[in-house]
C-alpha positions as CSV (number, residue, x, y, z in Angstrom):
1,M,-87.9,49.2,-49.7
2,S,-89.9,47.0,-47.2
3,A,-88.8,46.3,-43.4
4,K,-87.4,43.5,-44.8
5,L,-85.7,42.8,-48.0
6,K,-87.6,40.7,-50.5
7,A,-85.2,38.2,-51.9
8,G,-84.8,35.4,-54.5
9,V,-82.0,32.9,-55.5
10,I,-81.5,32.0,-59.1
11,G,-79.4,28.5,-59.7
12,L,-79.4,26.3,-56.7
13,G,-76.5,24.2,-57.1
14,I,-74.1,23.5,-54.7
15,L,-73.2,27.0,-53.5
16,G,-76.3,28.5,-54.8
17,S,-78.4,26.0,-51.9
18,K,-75.7,27.7,-49.4
19,H,-77.2,31.1,-50.3
20,V,-80.5,30.3,-49.5
21,Q,-80.1,28.9,-46.2
22,A,-77.7,32.2,-45.5
23,L,-80.8,34.3,-46.5
24,V,-83.4,32.2,-44.6
25,E,-81.1,32.5,-41.4
26,N,-80.8,36.7,-41.7
27,P,-83.3,38.2,-39.6
28,D,-83.3,41.4,-42.6
29,V,-84.4,39.3,-45.4
30,K,-87.3,37.3,-46.4
31,L,-86.6,34.6,-49.0
32,V,-89.7,34.5,-51.4
33,A,-88.6,32.8,-54.3
34,V,-86.3,30.4,-55.7
35,A,-85.4,29.3,-59.3
36,D,-83.9,26.4,-60.9
37,L,-84.1,24.9,-64.3
38,R,-84.0,21.2,-62.7
39,R,-87.8,21.4,-61.4
40,N,-87.2,18.7,-58.5
41,V,-84.5,20.8,-57.0
42,A,-86.5,24.2,-57.2
43,D,-89.5,22.3,-55.6
44,E,-87.4,20.7,-52.7
45,V,-85.4,23.6,-51.7
46,A,-88.7,25.9,-52.0
47,K,-90.2,23.7,-49.6
48,Q,-87.6,23.6,-47.2
49,A,-87.2,27.4,-47.3
50,V,-91.1,27.9,-47.4
51,A,-90.2,30.2,-50.5
52,E,-92.2,30.1,-54.1
53,A,-90.2,27.6,-56.6
54,Y,-90.0,28.7,-60.1
55,Y,-88.4,26.8,-63.4
56,D,-87.9,30.2,-65.3
57,Y,-86.0,32.9,-63.7
58,R,-87.7,35.4,-65.6
59,A,-91.0,34.2,-64.4
60,M,-89.7,35.3,-60.9
61,L,-88.6,38.8,-62.1
62,V,-92.0,39.6,-63.5
63,E,-94.1,38.0,-60.5
64,H,-91.8,39.2,-57.5
65,R,-90.5,43.1,-56.9
66,L,-87.6,41.8,-55.5
67,D,-85.3,44.2,-53.6
68,L,-82.1,41.3,-53.8
69,V,-80.9,38.9,-56.0
70,V,-78.3,36.4,-55.8
71,V,-77.0,35.0,-58.8
72,A,-75.4,31.4,-58.3
73,T,-75.5,29.6,-61.8
74,P,-72.7,28.2,-63.1
75,D,-69.5,29.9,-64.3
76,P,-70.5,30.8,-67.7
77,L,-74.1,31.3,-67.3
78,H,-73.9,34.3,-65.2
79,R,-74.7,37.4,-67.5
80,E,-78.2,36.7,-68.7
81,P,-79.7,36.2,-65.0
82,A,-77.5,39.3,-63.8
83,M,-78.9,41.5,-67.0
84,A,-82.3,40.2,-66.7
85,A,-82.1,41.1,-62.6
86,L,-81.0,44.4,-63.8
87,D,-83.5,44.9,-65.9
88,A,-86.3,44.2,-64.0
89,G,-85.3,47.0,-61.5
90,V,-83.6,44.9,-58.7
91,P,-81.5,47.2,-57.3
92,N,-79.3,44.9,-55.2
93,L,-77.6,41.4,-56.5
94,I,-75.2,39.2,-55.1
95,M,-73.3,37.2,-57.7
96,E,-71.2,34.1,-57.4
97,K,-67.6,34.7,-58.8
98,P,-66.4,34.9,-61.1
99,L,-68.7,38.0,-62.4
100,A,-68.1,36.3,-65.8
101,T,-66.1,34.2,-68.0
102,T,-65.4,36.5,-70.6
103,L,-64.5,40.3,-70.6
104,E,-67.1,40.9,-72.8
105,D,-69.6,39.4,-70.4
106,A,-68.0,41.0,-67.2
107,T,-68.3,44.5,-69.1
108,A,-71.8,44.5,-70.1
109,I,-72.9,43.5,-66.2
110,R,-70.5,46.2,-65.0
111,E,-72.1,48.8,-67.4
112,K,-76.0,47.6,-66.7
113,A,-75.3,47.9,-63.3
114,E,-73.6,51.3,-63.2
115,A,-76.6,52.4,-65.3
116,K,-79.4,51.0,-63.1
117,K,-77.1,52.6,-60.0
118,A,-77.4,49.1,-58.4
119,H,-75.3,47.7,-55.4
120,L,-73.7,44.5,-57.2
121,F,-71.2,42.3,-55.0
122,I,-69.3,39.7,-55.8
123,N,-69.2,36.6,-53.6
124,F,-65.1,36.6,-53.0
125,S,-65.6,34.9,-49.6
126,N,-61.5,34.2,-48.9
127,R,-61.4,38.1,-48.0
128,A,-62.9,36.5,-44.5
129,A,-60.9,34.1,-43.7
130,Q,-58.6,35.4,-40.3
131,N,-55.3,34.1,-42.4
132,D,-56.0,36.0,-45.4
133,I,-57.0,39.4,-43.4
134,A,-53.8,38.6,-41.7
135,T,-52.0,38.3,-44.9
136,R,-53.5,41.6,-46.4
137,Y,-52.3,43.5,-42.8
138,V,-48.6,42.5,-43.2
139,V,-48.7,43.3,-46.8
140,Q,-50.3,46.9,-45.9
141,Q,-48.2,47.5,-43.0
142,G,-45.2,46.7,-45.1
143,L,-43.8,44.1,-42.4
144,L,-42.2,42.3,-45.2
145,G,-40.8,45.5,-46.6
146,K,-41.7,45.8,-50.2
147,V,-43.2,43.0,-51.5
148,V,-41.7,42.0,-54.8
149,Y,-42.2,38.1,-55.5
150,G,-45.2,35.4,-54.9
151,D,-46.0,31.9,-55.5
152,V,-49.7,30.9,-55.5
153,R,-51.0,27.9,-56.2
154,L,-54.5,26.5,-56.3
155,D,-55.3,23.1,-57.5
156,D,-58.3,20.8,-57.7
157,N,-58.9,17.0,-58.0
158,I,-59.3,15.7,-61.3
159,S,-62.6,14.6,-59.9
160,V,-64.2,18.4,-60.4
161,P,-64.0,18.7,-64.0
162,T,-65.1,15.3,-64.3
163,A,-67.7,14.6,-61.8
164,M,-68.3,17.2,-59.5
165,W,-72.0,18.8,-61.2
166,G,-73.0,14.6,-62.1
167,T,-74.0,14.5,-65.8
168,R,-73.4,18.1,-66.7
169,T,-70.0,18.0,-65.6
170,E,-68.0,18.2,-68.5
171,E,-70.4,20.5,-70.2
172,W,-70.0,23.2,-67.4
173,A,-65.9,22.2,-67.0
174,A,-65.7,23.0,-70.9
175,G,-67.7,26.4,-70.7
176,S,-65.0,27.1,-67.9
177,S,-61.4,26.7,-66.9
178,T,-59.3,27.0,-64.2
179,A,-58.6,30.8,-65.1
180,Q,-62.4,31.1,-64.2
181,F,-63.1,28.4,-61.8
182,L,-59.8,28.9,-59.9
183,L,-57.8,32.0,-60.5
184,S,-60.6,33.9,-60.1
185,H,-60.2,33.6,-56.4
186,V,-56.1,34.1,-56.5
187,V,-56.5,37.3,-58.8
188,D,-59.0,38.9,-56.4
189,I,-57.5,37.9,-52.9
190,L,-53.9,39.1,-54.7
191,R,-55.6,42.4,-55.4
192,W,-57.2,42.8,-52.2
193,Y,-53.7,42.0,-50.4
194,M,-51.7,44.0,-52.6
195,A,-53.9,47.3,-53.0
196,P,-54.1,49.7,-54.5
197,A,-51.4,48.2,-56.6
198,E,-52.7,46.9,-59.9
199,V,-51.6,44.0,-62.6
200,T,-50.2,45.6,-66.0
201,D,-48.9,42.5,-67.6
202,V,-49.5,38.8,-67.9
203,F,-47.2,36.1,-69.4
204,A,-49.2,32.5,-69.4
205,M,-49.2,29.2,-70.6
206,S,-51.8,26.4,-70.7
207,Q,-52.2,22.8,-71.8
208,R,-55.1,20.5,-72.9
209,E,-53.0,17.0,-72.7
210,V,-55.8,15.5,-70.4
211,L,-59.0,16.7,-70.4
212,K,-59.3,18.1,-74.0
213,Y,-62.6,19.8,-73.7
214,T,-61.1,22.2,-71.0
215,P,-57.1,23.4,-70.2
216,D,-55.7,21.1,-67.7
217,L,-54.0,24.0,-66.1
218,Y,-52.8,27.5,-66.6
219,D,-49.6,28.7,-65.3
220,A,-48.9,32.7,-65.5
221,Y,-46.9,35.3,-64.2
222,L,-48.6,38.9,-62.9
223,T,-46.6,41.9,-63.1
224,W,-47.9,44.6,-60.7
225,D,-47.5,48.4,-61.0
226,S,-45.6,48.1,-57.7
227,G,-43.2,46.5,-59.3
228,A,-43.9,43.0,-57.9
229,R,-44.0,40.0,-59.9
230,V,-46.2,36.7,-59.0
231,R,-46.5,33.7,-60.0
232,V,-50.3,32.1,-60.0
233,K,-51.0,28.4,-61.2
234,A,-54.0,26.5,-61.4
235,E,-54.7,22.9,-62.5
236,W,-57.4,20.5,-61.8
237,I,-56.0,17.2,-63.3
238,R,-54.3,15.9,-60.0
239,H,-55.2,12.9,-58.9
240,M,-54.5,13.4,-55.3
241,D,-56.1,12.7,-51.7
242,E,-57.3,16.0,-51.4
243,L,-60.2,18.1,-53.1
244,V,-58.2,20.9,-53.0
245,E,-54.7,22.4,-52.4
246,F,-54.1,26.2,-52.2
247,Y,-50.5,27.4,-51.3
248,I,-49.5,31.3,-51.1
249,S,-46.0,32.5,-50.4
250,L,-44.9,36.2,-50.9
251,S,-41.3,37.2,-50.8
252,G,-40.5,40.8,-49.2
253,S,-37.4,42.7,-49.5
254,E,-37.1,42.0,-45.5
255,G,-39.4,39.2,-44.8
256,T,-41.4,36.3,-46.3
257,L,-44.7,35.0,-45.6
258,I,-45.7,31.4,-46.3
259,Y,-49.2,30.4,-45.7
260,N,-50.4,26.7,-46.4
261,K,-54.5,27.4,-47.1
262,R,-55.4,24.2,-48.0
263,P,-52.6,21.9,-47.5
264,G,-52.1,19.0,-49.4
265,F,-49.9,15.4,-48.7
266,A,-47.8,15.1,-45.3
267,A,-48.5,19.0,-45.1
268,T,-50.3,20.7,-42.3
269,P,-52.5,24.2,-42.3
270,G,-50.7,27.3,-41.1
271,W,-49.4,30.8,-41.7
272,R,-46.3,32.5,-40.5
273,A,-44.9,35.5,-41.4
274,N,-41.4,36.1,-40.8
275,L,-41.0,40.2,-40.6
276,R,-38.4,43.0,-40.8
277,Q,-35.7,42.6,-38.0
278,D,-35.9,46.3,-37.3
279,L,-39.3,45.7,-35.2
280,T,-39.2,45.7,-31.7
281,A,-40.8,43.1,-29.2
282,A,-43.2,46.0,-28.0
283,D,-43.8,46.4,-31.9
284,L,-44.4,43.0,-32.5
285,V,-47.0,42.6,-29.8
286,A,-48.9,45.7,-30.9
287,H,-49.2,44.3,-34.4
288,Q,-50.5,40.8,-32.8
289,N,-53.0,43.1,-30.7
290,K,-54.5,44.9,-33.6
291,L,-54.5,41.4,-35.7
292,L,-56.6,40.2,-32.9
293,E,-58.8,43.2,-33.0
294,L,-59.8,42.3,-36.5
295,G,-60.2,39.0,-35.9
296,A,-57.0,37.2,-36.7
297,N,-56.0,34.8,-34.0
298,V,-52.0,34.9,-34.4
299,G,-49.1,34.1,-32.1
300,A,-46.3,36.3,-31.7
301,L,-42.6,34.9,-31.5
302,L,-38.9,35.9,-31.6
303,H,-37.1,33.0,-32.8
304,R,-33.6,32.1,-34.7
305,P,-34.2,30.4,-38.0
306,R,-31.2,28.1,-38.6
307,P,-31.6,27.0,-42.4
308,S,-30.0,23.8,-42.7
309,T,-30.1,20.1,-44.4
310,G,-28.0,17.6,-42.8
311,A,-24.7,19.2,-42.4
312,L,-25.1,21.9,-44.8
313,S,-25.9,25.2,-43.0
314,A,-26.5,28.6,-44.5
315,G,-25.3,30.4,-41.5
316,G,-27.7,33.1,-40.2
317,G,-28.9,33.0,-36.3
318,A,-30.1,36.6,-36.1
319,L,-33.3,36.9,-34.0
320,V,-36.3,37.5,-36.0
321,P,-39.9,38.8,-35.3
322,S,-42.7,36.2,-36.4
323,L,-46.3,36.0,-36.3
324,E,-48.0,32.8,-37.2
325,H,-51.2,30.6,-36.7
326,R,-51.3,26.9,-36.9
327,G,-54.3,25.1,-37.6
328,D,-57.2,25.2,-40.2
329,V,-59.3,28.6,-40.8
330,T,-61.4,27.9,-43.5
331,V,-64.8,30.0,-43.7
332,S,-68.3,29.2,-45.0
333,P,-68.6,30.2,-48.8
334,T,-71.3,32.3,-47.4
335,V,-69.7,34.0,-44.7
336,L,-69.9,37.5,-46.7
337,V,-73.5,37.2,-47.2
338,P,-74.7,39.0,-43.9
339,H,-72.0,42.1,-44.5
340,F,-73.6,42.4,-48.0
341,V,-77.1,42.5,-46.8
342,N,-75.7,45.2,-44.3
343,A,-73.9,47.2,-46.7
344,I,-77.5,47.4,-48.7
345,L,-79.4,48.4,-45.8
346,Q,-76.5,51.2,-44.6
347,D,-75.7,51.9,-48.6
348,T,-71.9,51.7,-48.1
349,L,-69.2,49.4,-49.0
350,T,-67.9,49.7,-45.7
351,P,-71.1,48.4,-43.3
352,T,-70.7,48.4,-39.6
353,G,-68.9,45.0,-38.7
354,A,-67.1,44.7,-41.8
355,E,-64.8,47.7,-41.7
356,H,-61.7,45.5,-41.0
357,L,-62.3,43.8,-44.5
358,G,-61.9,47.1,-46.7
359,P,-64.7,47.9,-49.0
360,L,-67.0,44.7,-50.0
361,P,-65.8,43.3,-53.2
362,N,-68.7,44.8,-56.0
363,Y,-68.8,44.9,-59.8
364,V,-65.5,46.8,-59.9
365,D,-63.2,44.3,-58.2
366,G,-65.3,41.4,-60.5
367,W,-64.5,43.2,-63.4
368,R,-60.9,44.0,-62.6
369,Q,-60.6,40.4,-61.9
370,S,-62.3,39.3,-64.9
371,Q,-59.8,41.6,-66.9
372,V,-56.8,40.0,-65.5
373,V,-58.1,36.4,-65.9
374,A,-58.9,37.4,-69.5
375,A,-55.6,38.5,-70.1
376,I,-54.3,35.1,-68.8
377,V,-56.4,33.0,-71.3
378,R,-55.3,35.4,-74.2
379,S,-51.7,35.4,-73.0
380,A,-51.5,31.5,-73.0
381,E,-53.4,31.2,-76.8
382,K,-50.9,33.7,-78.1
383,G,-48.0,32.3,-76.4
384,E,-46.8,36.0,-75.8
385,P,-47.2,38.9,-73.0
386,V,-50.5,40.7,-72.4
387,S,-50.6,43.9,-71.8
388,L,-53.8,45.1,-69.7
């Protein structure tokens, strides 16, 4: 391998162009080629990146011996470029989520990557957001007690499946769905929070009342081997002011976490975890300091919740230790790319500087996520629970 990783990018849409920028800015990478079916797009991006333009990624793979390839094609079009890159001997791949839109495709990519002994990373960028790091910490440390239930909603504006990709929008949306496009994010982030727990059973529903060419929504219950049950729901028919709404709530036996990740109308972004009441003030500050070390800038407080609605009160009044963050903490969609590059150079899933993220997401995580999403789709089609 050369001093700098020789890289190429396949697919130059919204996210592919961001990957190009991230690679150009990385001192350990030399972007040498980009590929897209749209000649004008390939030419323009190549000119800006000082790279060679290709209109067929197969030609790029033949003419360049690449150390790293990014696959950023539309969701249903991941298998062929990934398999071609692996067959061409590319030892390192970064793929946009999901790994694939069918379990068959995900399995084929995973088996090929294993056979070729390649590094294949999945760009689940939510794992790097500070409030998601804090959520994982709170769950892993048992600060809510045992997590028993969750409610996660990730919804898109109806403009996403009807207009986001121009004239190609309907075709691409028809090859995907909110299960693959949105719940892939949700399933991965839940697996990351709740590790080593895994989903064992799925019960889901969907409908096609509005869009027809793709499901309007999926609504599913996931049962985990830890005993937790989590409702996950994603729709993209909402006529709302925001492009995205993302809400996460986790209920534990001794505490609750509420996370307005991408808030909707009249809501504000923020994260609050009401923790086990047996924690002392010193314990609370120690956890706050640890989270600060992990890059999560949360505040610590002791307060007395007083749940009431007008004159109706539920009582309470006990002192509750809490951690919170108010405000937006969105991250760049390519925030993990420097960590992926370091992982390649160091030949590890836990490179220096990313230890707080745990093992970086690879093809195993991508396959597990695809397995759960496939079960959601299958359960909705069958109208009955599906066991993994």
